[in-house]
C-alpha positions, 0 to 999 in steps of 0.5 A: 425586026424581022419575023425570027427577031420578034419571035425570039423577043416574044418566046424568050419572056416564057419559061421553056422547060415543062413536064411532058416537053420533048421539043418546044420553041424553034421545031415546026411542031410542038411534041409533047407526051401526055402522062399515061392514062390521061386524056389530052384536052384541047382548047383553041381561042382567039382574042381580037382587036376591037372585037374582044379588047380596045384601047383600055387594055394596056399589053399586059393585060391583053397577053393575060387575058388572051391565055386566061381565057383558054385555060378557064376551058380546060378548068371547066374541063376537069383537066390541069393545063399543061403546054400552049401555043400562041399565033400572033397576027401584028400590024406594023405599027406594033413594036417591040417594046409592046410585043415584050410587055404582051409577052410578059403579061402572058407569061406571068400568068403561065408560070402561075398556071405551070403551063408551057409555050411549046410553040406557035406561028407569026404573021402581020395582019390589019389589027392586032390578034392572039390565038391560044391553042391551050392543052391539059390532062385529064383522068378518063373518068374525071373529064367534064363535058356540057352533057351530063347534067339530069333533073335534080342536079344542082346548079353551082357557079365559082365567084360572083357574076356580072362583074366584068360587064360591069367593068366593061361599061366603066372602062368605055368612060375612060381607064380610071386611075385607080382600077375597081374589081369589076374593072380587073374582072374585065381586063385580068380574068382569073381562070379558075384552075385549082377548082377545074383540078378537082371538079371532076370528082364531084360534077356531072357536067361543066361549062365556063361562063364566057357568054353570060350565065342565061347563054352559057347554062343554056348550052349545058341544058341543050347537051344534057336535053335538061331544062334549068331554074334559077333563084335571082336571090341566090346569085353571087353579086358583089358589092361594087356590082350592087353599088354602081349597077343598080337595077340592071345588077341582075341583067349584067349578071345573068347576060353580061358575059366574060366572068370566066366563073365555072358553072357545074351541075353537081348530083345533089348527094355529091354537093357538101363534099364538093363545097367543102373541097373548093373551100379547101382552096379558097373560091367561093362556091354558090348554089344558083338554082337545079336542073330540071326536066324538059328544056328552057331555063326559068328565072324566079324570084323568092315566092318561085315567080318567074321573072322576065329574062333579058332579051339578049342572052349573052355575048354574041359576035355578031350582034 
């Protein structure tokens, strides 16, 4: 197939209509109309073969994850996803069935998230890469940034930590017939969109945990010129992580990366209402520590004694 036939096969898997779409695929540029009084929130992210995914990933999972990681950042910004664009770089070995399966995996998540494909680009390359530009809307007073945390704020995280890193280890040993919770967290993370849609009413700052808790919390602390104290015993660890990783469980939770959970700094007075609101959308939420004056991150045990930090704080594509 030529370029335009491939584009047609890919875009044909997606719903073409959506709120605020003036012009989508087929035009040189997408035209979208944010709701009056809303900010346009934009994020671009890329998945590259051999760096972000490998042979263990099925085409549907690659498509799902490429969109999920961009939507997770929109959730951390307190926005509601609306539209996205996709730039595909395809090796010659990628045939039509693979491309359609990749599109279907992405389209299934797009349908659940109520986000519309409005354009993109297609080119040839030596390895497969998928770049997604996702756009959402947020009320100005509810848009969240990494900055904004102040000493005394509580730190809250969704879901569990370390599963995706464990999943990567398990998949490296060969894809099992029965995919575990940890492997699923690596192959097809679910962005916390429902939490992102409500968090702006409560949180002072937020970030998605793509690179590992320590590394991403460090970004939040740097932008707010604050420090943080994490309670090791409070970290939410899944039973599978505790059972399989054993003594490595804490390190994976702190620095494993790719959990795509959301981390929030919340004023203590607002924390109870925030927890109730998140509970109503069915997402686990755990208080893991607090923001402190100064800088740096301490991880402490039940007695308050500092624990040694992992030498590697999180994911680094150059490492």
